[in-house]
C-alpha positions in Angstrom: -25.8 59.6 1.2 -25.7 57.3 4.2 -25.4 53.6 3.8 -28.2 51.2 4.7 -27.4 49.9 8.2 -28.8 46.4 7.3 -26.1 45.9 4.7 -23.1 47.1 6.8 -20.7 44.4 7.8 -18.9 44.6 11.1 -15.3 45.7 11.0 -13.1 42.6 11.5 -11.1 42.7 14.7 -7.4 42.1 14.5 -6.7 38.4 14.7 -4.9 37.1 17.7 -1.7 35.2 16.7 -3.2 32.1 18.4 -2.2 30.1 21.4 -1.9 31.1 25.0 0.0 34.3 25.7 3.6 33.8 26.7 4.5 33.5 30.4 8.0 34.8 29.7 9.3 37.3 32.1 12.9 38.7 32.1 13.3 37.4 35.7 13.4 33.9 34.1 17.1 34.5 33.4 17.7 35.1 37.1 15.7 31.9 37.9 18.0 30.0 35.5 21.1 31.2 37.4 19.4 30.2 40.6 18.5 26.7 39.2 22.1 26.1 38.0 23.4 27.1 41.4 21.1 24.6 43.1 22.3 21.8 40.8 25.2 20.6 42.9 26.4 17.0 43.1 26.7 15.6 46.6 28.0 12.5 48.3 25.4 10.5 50.3 27.9 8.4 52.2 27.9 5.6 49.6 28.1 7.3 46.2 28.0 10.6 44.4 24.4 11.8 43.7 24.6 13.7 40.4 22.5 16.8 40.0 23.5 17.9 36.5 21.8 21.1 35.2 19.6 20.2 32.3 17.1 22.1 30.1 14.5 19.5 31.0 15.2 20.0 34.7 14.9 23.8 34.3 11.6 23.5 32.5 10.3 21.3 35.3 11.7 23.8 37.8 9.6 26.6 36.1 6.5 24.4 35.5 6.7 24.7 31.7 7.7 22.4 28.9 11.0 22.1 27.2 9.4 23.4 24.0 8.4 26.6 25.9 12.1 27.1 26.8 13.1 26.7 23.1 10.4 29.1 22.0 11.6 31.7 24.6 15.2 31.2 23.5 14.1 31.9 19.9 12.2 35.1 20.8 14.4 36.6 23.6 18.2 36.9 23.0 18.9 37.4 26.7 17.2 34.1 27.5 19.1 32.4 24.7 22.3 33.6 26.2 21.3 32.4 29.7 20.3 29.0 28.3 23.6 28.8 26.5 25.3 29.3 29.9 23.3 26.3 31.3 24.5 24.2 28.3 28.1 25.3 28.9 28.0 24.4 32.6 26.6 21.0 31.7 29.3 20.4 29.1 32.1 21.4 31.5 30.8 19.3 34.3 30.4 16.2 32.1 33.9 16.6 30.8 35.6 17.3 34.1 33.7 14.7 36.2 33.8 12.2 33.4 37.5 12.4 33.2 37.9 12.3 37.0 35.8 9.1 37.1 33.0 10.7 39.2 30.4 10.2 36.4 29.7 7.0 34.4 31.9 7.5 31.4 29.4 5.9 29.0 26.6 8.2 30.1 29.0 11.2 30.0 30.0 10.3 26.5 26.4 9.8 25.4 25.3 13.2 26.8 28.3 15.0 25.3 27.5 13.5 22.0 23.8 14.1 22.1 23.7 17.5 23.7 27.0 19.1 22.7 28.0 17.7 19.4 31.1 16.0 20.7 31.1 12.7 18.8 34.0 10.3 18.3 35.3 10.6 14.8 37.7 8.4 12.8 39.3 9.2 9.5 40.7 6.9 6.9 43.1 8.1 4.3 42.8 5.9 1.3 46.0 6.2 -0.8 47.5 4.4 -3.7 51.3 4.6 -4.1 51.3 7.5 -1.7 48.8 9.5 -3.7 45.2 10.1 -2.8 42.7 8.1 -4.7 40.5 10.4 -6.8 37.9 7.8 -7.7 37.4 4.1 -8.3 35.5 1.7 -10.4 33.5 -1.1 -9.0 33.1 -4.1 -11.3 30.5 -6.7 -10.3 31.0 -10.3 -11.4 28.7 -13.2 -10.9 30.0 -16.5 -9.6 27.2 -18.5 -11.3 26.4 -17.3 -14.8 23.2 -19.5 -14.6 21.8 -17.5 -11.7 23.0 -13.8 -12.0 20.9 -12.9 -8.9 22.1 -15.1 -5.9 19.4 -15.6 -3.3 16.5 -15.5 -5.8 15.0 -18.4 -7.6 
């Protein structure tokens, strides 16, 4: 028995995952190497002009967004590795040139902290009689028993 053609529903097409197709091409890794090679500081006769390799700069170089680079890095291990080399180059140059005084130390410190997890840390060892304190009790007292909540009426 053949089905009635007026009651047949069209076969649904496979859904597209959405968004624009990726513009990623494996040659992007070679372009990243080229970009980093072009990022060279130079002296203009008065001061050092810094051309630090940055993810944002590479995105601009390619004509894409920073988010696109992050998406590609998540989807393509070879691009993740290439982008990691850009980050390593940036970190090394910030440290070397920051220590040498070629870069503003405040900006170098800020970038190392924000982009590379190198934050200043301080530790305090709280001891009592040479032994570490395992806990403590806080006792709150009121200076004015008439007003147990200072600052309120």
